[in-house]
BAMARVEX-93326 format. One line per 3 residues: number of its first residue (from 1); their letters; for each residue x, y, z of C-alpha. Coordinates in steps of 0.1 Angstrom, whole numbers, plus 2048, in hexadecimal, padded with zeros to 3 digits. Layout:
NUM> A> X,Y,Z ~ ...
This chain:
1> MHI> 976,E2E,DA5 ~ 98A,E4C,D9D ~ 9A9,E42,DB0
4> FKA> 9AF,E26,D95 ~ 9C4,E38,D7C ~ 9D2,E2C,D5C
7> YDI> 9F2,E1B,D6D ~ 9F1,E1F,D93 ~ 9D8,E27,DAD
10> RGV> 9D8,E4D,DBE ~ 9C3,E65,DD0 ~ 9C0,E7F,DEB
13> YGE> 9C8,E70,E0F ~ 9AA,E71,E25 ~ 992,E75,E07
16> DIT> 999,E5D,DE9 ~ 9B5,E45,DFC ~ 9A9,E3C,E1F
19> DEI> 9B6,E25,E38 ~ 995,E14,E30 ~ 99B,E12,E0B
22> ALD> 9BF,E06,E13 ~ 9B3,DE9,E29 ~ 99A,DDF,E0B
25> LGK> 9B6,DE3,DF0 ~ 9CB,DCE,E03 ~ 9AD,DB4,E08
28> ALG> 9A9,DB6,DE2 ~ 9CB,DB2,DD8 ~ 9CC,D93,DF0
31> TFL> 9AD,D86,DDF ~ 9BC,D8A,DBD ~ 9D8,D76,DC8
34> KGK> 9C4,D5B,DD5 ~ 9D2,D62,DF6 ~ 9F3,D50,DED
37> GKV> A17,D5C,DED ~ A2A,D7A,DF6 ~ A25,DA0,DED
40> CVG> A41,DB9,DF5 ~ A37,DD9,E01 ~ A49,DFA,E06
43> FDT> A3E,E20,E09 ~ A4B,E42,E03 ~ A52,E5E,E1C
46> RKS> A2E,E6D,E1C ~ A1C,E72,E3F ~ A00,E5B,E35
49> SVS> A17,E3E,E28 ~ A1A,E2B,E48 ~ 9F4,E2A,E50
52> IFN> 9EE,E20,E2B ~ A08,E04,E2F ~ 9FA,DF8,E50
55> NFT> 9D5,DF5,E45 ~ 9E0,DE7,E20 ~ 9F6,DCB,E2E
58> EGL> 9D9,DC4,E47 ~ 9C4,DBF,E2E ~ 9DC,DA9,E18
61> TST> 9E3,D93,E34 ~ 9C1,D8D,E3C ~ 9BE,D7A,E1A
64> GCD> 9DD,D64,E24 ~ 9F8,D77,E0F ~ A19,D7E,E1F
67> VIS> A28,D9E,E20 ~ A4E,DAA,E1D ~ A4E,DCB,E2E
70> LGM> A69,DDE,E1B ~ A63,DFD,E31 ~ A68,E23,E24
73> VPN> A7C,E1B,E01 ~ A7C,E2D,DE1 ~ A63,E1E,DC8
76> PFA> A81,E09,DB2 ~ A88,DF7,DD4 ~ A66,DE5,DD3
79> YFY> A63,DE1,DAF ~ A88,DD0,DB0 ~ A7F,DB9,DCC
82> AWK> A5D,DAC,DBB ~ A73,DA8,D99 ~ A8E,D98,DA9
85> NKI> A7C,D80,DC0 ~ A5F,D7A,DA2 ~ A45,D87,DBD
88> FGC> A29,D9F,DBC ~ A30,DC0,DCD ~ A20,DE4,DD6
91> HIT> A2F,E04,DDA ~ A1B,E1E,DF0 ~ A1E,E43,DDF
94> ASH> A10,E5C,DCC ~ A31,E64,DBA ~ A32,E88,DB0
97> NPA> A0F,E93,DBD ~ A0B,EA8,DDA ~ A12,E9C,DFE
100> NWN> 9F0,E9B,E08 ~ 9E9,E80,DEC ~ 9F4,E5C,DEC
103> GFK> 9EF,E39,DD9 ~ 9FB,E18,DCD ~ A13,E0D,DB3
106> LIK> A0D,DE7,DB0 ~ A27,DD1,DA0 ~ A2A,DB0,D8D
109> PNG> A43,D94,D93 ~ A55,D9F,D71 ~ A5A,DC2,D80
112> VSF> A3F,DD3,D6B ~ A22,DE7,D7A ~ 9FE,DDC,D7C
115> IEE> 9E6,DE9,D5D ~ 9CD,DD2,D56 ~ 9CE,DC4,D76
118> NKV> 9C4,DE3,D87 ~ 9A0,DDD,D76 ~ 99B,DBB,D87
121> LES> 9A6,DCC,DA8 ~ 98F,DE6,DA4 ~ 974,DCD,D9F
124> ILK> 97B,DB8,DBC ~ 97F,DD7,DD2 ~ 95C,DE6,DC6
127> SKK> 94D,DC3,DCB ~ 95B,DBE,DEE ~ 95C,D99,DE9
130> FIA> 97E,D93,DF8 ~ 98D,D71,E05 ~ 998,D68,E29
133> GKR> 9B3,D51,E2F ~ 9CB,D49,E49 ~ 9DC,D6C,E54
136> GKI> 9FB,D6E,E41 ~ A1B,D7A,E52 ~ A2C,D9D,E4F
139> IEK> A54,D97,E4B ~ A6A,DB5,E4B ~ A87,DB6,E36
142> DIS> AA1,DD1,E2D ~ AAA,DCB,E08 ~ AC6,DE7,E06
145> KEY> AE2,DD4,E03 ~ AD3,DBD,DE8 ~ AC8,DD7,DD4
148> ISF> AE9,DED,DD7 ~ AFF,DCA,DD1 ~ AEA,DC5,DB2
151> IKR> AEE,DE4,DA2 ~ B11,DEB,DAE ~ B1B,DC7,D99
154> KIG> B11,DD7,D79 ~ B1A,DFB,D7F ~ B3E,DFA,D8E
157> SLK> B51,E15,D9D ~ B49,E39,D92 ~ B57,E5C,D96
160> GKI> B48,E7C,D98 ~ B39,E9A,DAD ~ B14,E9F,DAA
163> VVD> AF7,EAF,DBB ~ ADA,E98,DC4 ~ AB9,EA7,DD1
166> FLG> AA3,E8E,DE1 ~ A88,EA9,DEA ~ A80,E95,E08
169> GAG> A73,E78,DF6 ~ A7D,E51,DFB ~ A9C,E54,DE4
172> IKN> AAE,E60,E03 ~ AB4,E3B,E09 ~ ACC,E3C,DED
175> LEF> AE3,E58,DFC ~ B02,E42,E0B ~ B00,E2A,DE7
178> FKQ> B0B,E49,DD3 ~ B28,E4C,DE9 ~ B31,E25,DE8
181> VGL> B33,E27,DC3 ~ B4D,E41,DC5 ~ B38,E62,DBE
184> EVI> B3D,E83,DD1 ~ B18,E8E,DDA ~ B0B,EAD,DE4
187> PLH> AE9,EA3,DF3 ~ ACA,EB8,DF7 ~ AA8,EB6,E0A
190> TKP> AB6,E95,E1C ~ A9F,E93,E38 ~ A80,E7C,E30
193> DAS> A66,E97,E31 ~ A40,E8B,E38 ~ A34,EAD,E29
196> LYG> A51,EAA,E0C ~ A5F,ECC,E18 ~ A41,EE1,E14
199> FHM> A42,EDB,DEE ~ A20,EDA,DDD ~ A29,EBC,DC8
202> LEP> A4B,EA9,DBE ~ A49,EAF,D9A ~ A6E,EB6,D97
205> WGE> A70,ED3,D80 ~ A69,EF9,D81 ~ A6E,F09,DA2
208> LLN> A74,EE6,DB3 ~ A97,EE5,DA4 ~ AA1,F08,DB0
211> DAK> AB4,EFA,DCC ~ AC7,EDF,DB7 ~ ACE,EF8,D9C
214> KAV> ADE,F12,DB4 ~ AF5,EF4,DC2 ~ AFE,EE6,DA3
217> KKE> B0D,F0A,D99 ~ B1B,F10,DBE ~ B2B,EEE,DC0
220> KVD> B3B,EEC,D9D ~ B2E,EC8,D99 ~ B2B,EB2,D7C
223> FGV> B05,EB2,D7A ~ AE8,EB4,D94 ~ ACA,E9A,D95
226> AYD> AAA,E9F,DA6 ~ A8E,E82,DAE ~ A69,E80,DB7
229> CDA> A5C,E73,DD6 ~ A5F,E51,DCD ~ A80,E53,DBA
232> DRS> A79,E42,D99 ~ A7C,E60,D87 ~ A9D,E75,D80
235> IFI> A9E,E99,D75 ~ AC1,EA6,D6A ~ AD2,EC6,D6B
238> NSA> AF1,ED1,D57 ~ B11,EE1,D66 ~ B05,F03,D60
241> GDY> AE2,EFD,D75 ~ ACD,EF9,D55 ~ AB0,EDF,D56
244> VDP> AB8,EC5,D3B ~ A9A,EB9,D28 ~ A94,E94,D2A
247> SIV> A97,E8E,D07 ~ ABA,E97,D06 ~ ABE,E7F,D21
250> IGI> AAF,E61,D0E ~ AC6,E6A,CF1 ~ AE5,E6A,D03
253> FIK> ADD,E47,D11 ~ AD1,E3B,CEF ~ AF4,E46,CDF
256> YLL> B09,E39,CFC ~ AFC,E18,D0A ~ B15,DFD,D01
259> KKG> AFC,DE0,CF9 ~ AE8,DDB,CDA ~ AC2,DDF,CDB
262> NVI> AA4,DF0,CD4 ~ A97,E0E,CE8 ~ A74,E1D,CF3
265> TTF> A67,E3F,CF6 ~ A44,E4F,CF8 ~ A31,E67,CE0
268> DSA> A3B,E86,CF2 ~ A62,E82,CED ~ A7A,E96,CD3
271> TEL> A75,E8D,CB0 ~ A9B,E8A,CAC ~ A9C,E6C,CC2
274> EKI> A91,E55,CA4 ~ AB0,E62,C8F ~ AC9,E5D,CAE
277> SND> ABA,E3A,CB3 ~ ABF,E31,C8F ~ AE3,E42,C8D
280> RGR> AEA,E27,CAA ~ ADA,E0A,C97 ~ ABE,E09,CB0
283> KLL> A99,E07,CA7 ~ A81,E20,CBB ~ A63,E14,CC7
286> LSR> A45,E2A,CD3 ~ A31,E22,CF3 ~ A13,E33,D04
289> IGH> A1C,E4D,D1D ~ A20,E40,D3F ~ A38,E2A,D55
292> SFI> A22,E0A,D53 ~ A1F,E09,D2F ~ A42,E10,D28
295> EQK> A4C,DF4,D40 ~ A34,DDC,D30 ~ A40,DE6,D0C
298> IVD> A66,DDF,D18 ~ A5E,DBC,D24 ~ A49,DB8,D03
301> ENA> A63,DC1,CEC ~ A83,DBB,D00 ~ A8F,DDC,CFD
304> LFA> AB1,DEA,D08 ~ AA5,E0C,D15 ~ A86,E22,D16
307> GEE> A82,E46,D21 ~ A65,E5F,D21 ~ A61,E84,D26
310> SSH> A56,E81,D4B ~ A78,E75,D55 ~ A73,E52,D58
313> YFL> A92,E3D,D4B ~ A91,E18,D47 ~ AB0,E03,D45
316> NEF> AA9,DE0,D3C ~ ACD,DD5,D3D ~ AC4,DD8,D64
319> YPF> A9B,DD2,D65 ~ A7D,DDF,D55 ~ A74,DFA,D6D
322> SDG> A80,E20,D70 ~ A98,E2B,D8C ~ AA4,E49,D94
325> MLT> AC5,E40,DA5 ~ ACC,E26,D8B ~ AC9,E40,D6F
328> TLS> ADF,E56,D81 ~ AFC,E3D,D82 ~ AF6,E31,D60
331> LCK> AFA,E55,D57 ~ B1C,E57,D6B ~ B26,E37,D5A
334> ILK> B23,E47,D37 ~ B37,E65,D42 ~ B51,E4E,D4E
337> ETK> B54,E36,D2F ~ B52,E52,D18 ~ B6B,E6E,D29
340> KSF> B50,E88,D21 ~ B3E,E9F,D39 ~ B19,EA0,D3B
343> DEL> B1B,EC5,D2B ~ B2C,EB7,D0B ~ B11,E98,D08
346> IKE> AF8,EB0,D0B ~ B06,EC9,CF2 ~ B0B,EAD,CD9
349> TKI> AE3,E9E,CDC ~ AD3,EB7,CC7 ~ AAC,EBA,CCD
352> HPI> A93,ED6,CC7 ~ A82,EE7,CE5 ~ A67,ED4,CF3
355> LKL> A4C,EE4,D0F ~ A35,ED4,D25 ~ A1A,EE5,D36
358> YID> A01,EDA,D50 ~ 9DF,EEA,D51 ~ 9C8,EE7,D6D
361> AKT> 9A5,ED6,D62 ~ 999,ED3,D86 ~ 989,EB2,D83
364> DEK> 990,E92,D6E ~ 96E,E92,D60 ~ 975,EB7,D52
367> KDE> 996,EAC,D46 ~ 98C,E8E,D33 ~ 96A,EA3,D26
370> VIE> 983,EBF,D16 ~ 99D,EA8,D08 ~ 980,E93,CF3
373> KLR> 970,EB4,CE9 ~ 991,EC3,CDB ~ 99B,E9F,CC9
376> KGY> 97E,EA3,CB4 ~ 98A,EC4,CA8 ~ 9A8,EB2,C9A
379> PKS> 99D,E93,C87 ~ 9C0,E8C,C79 ~ 9D2,E8D,C9A
382> IDI> 9E4,E6D,CA7 ~ 9D2,E5C,CC2 ~ 9E8,E55,CE0
385> ADG> 9CD,E43,CF9 ~ 9CA,E61,D12 ~ 9CB,E7D,CF7
388> FKI> 9D8,E84,CD5 ~ 9F7,E92,CC1 ~ 9F5,EAB,CA4
391> KLN> A13,EA8,C8F ~ A17,ECD,C81 ~ A34,EC5,C6B
394> GIE> A53,EAC,C6B ~ A60,EBB,C8C ~ A41,ECD,C9A
397> WII> A27,EBB,CAF ~ A0E,EC2,CC7 ~ A01,EAA,CE4
400> IRG> 9E0,EAE,CF9 ~ 9DC,E95,D12 ~ 9CE,E8E,D37
403> SQT> 9E6,E88,D56 ~ 9E0,E68,D60 ~ 9E9,E74,D84
406> LPE> 9D5,E93,D89 ~ 9B9,EA7,D7C ~ 9D0,EB8,D63
409> INL> 9D4,EBD,D3B ~ 9F5,EB8,D30 ~ 9FF,ECE,D12
412> CIE> A23,EC3,D03 ~ A33,ED6,CE4 ~ A4F,ED2,CCF
415> ALN> A59,EED,CB9 ~ A73,EF8,CA2 ~ A82,F14,CB8
418> EKR> A79,F26,CD8 ~ A66,F42,CC7 ~ A50,F28,CB5
421> LKE> A4C,F15,CD5 ~ A41,F34,CE8 ~ A27,F38,CCC
424> LSE> A1A,F16,CCB ~ A15,F15,CF1 ~ A04,F34,CF3
427> KYS> 9EA,F28,CD5 ~ 9E1,F07,CE4 ~ 9E2,F12,D09
430> KII> 9C6,F2B,D00 ~ 9B3,F0F,CEE ~ 9B3,EF8,D0A
433> KKE> 9AA,F15,D24 ~ 98E,F1F,D0E ~ 97E,EFD,D15
436> L> 985,EFC,D39
């Protein structure tokens, strides 16, 4: 079933993800759990999320499982409640995908997403061999205070002025908390919007950042941040209104986290991060690209921090999953403790330019076919599971991989300078497009 991706379940609502599939997936999860225990379930702001929630929880309770209904919440709320209470969980979302998509992020009691477990669920779903039990209960719960109290104890009071663009997503739930810790916030797109304000998709980069960039310059704030629909990612903007590469943000956290510990990043992050880690006495470990794989590696390695080029940041001093608001507050805490501005921290964290391009392959089948064909042309490349990495020299590299959420081929490049970056992007874009 093509709705089962590498680390979650996604598809177009009404075509790939239907109410019937949501019902059966709830039954499949309940069967996987043998009809026992509680499962917390939340959802994002998409139009289809309530209907999917109703059907999914109907199926789940039919097996005997109880449901803790969290309502419309950011993804990290669901992960937090599952992790804190050592129960299974689910957040209904398609993250940054277009508004007509939806899906499921399933959570284990240790706060790590399903990976191999999704294969078992897929098998149960295909067989339709579901158990039935005494119908479970649905218990509504507002966990805002519990979640906020946990973070506030560790973060303390902060100061600063920031722009926060919620882009109509579930992160809106956090607006008041920013103020509670002492931050002055200029909020954008604060109404939960089922059509995501008409944005094609909530991949917070490029044109989607225009409103936030303008507000940052107009309001003269410390920095700006934008979240995707489920608010587990955070995209930063400096005081001049410029997008900040995630590898720079990763470098800042590696430098200024006070606790000792190793860090994790992915194959598409800046080469300089290894030196920054070594200079701070930290070992840099590499993970397969994707939030679920990083979460699992954080737990396996007991790492302090992880970050990836897609703007997921993981602060394991708190918990092993990514959280856009927690990342924002933690950055504010670093600014407070260092008495430096975000711009100063950026200036001292040097990396070479990185570019990510997304090339439409029309179908997942074509995407996989092209990647495998291209892989054979580079026998000395590094296998990164869903694609390959070509190392050109000590700094420069090319990654060609399949998106795990859309029928796209991702091209990622690190180059010595902007001119070289343009040359390489043109060259490898042509190579990919020739095969499509």
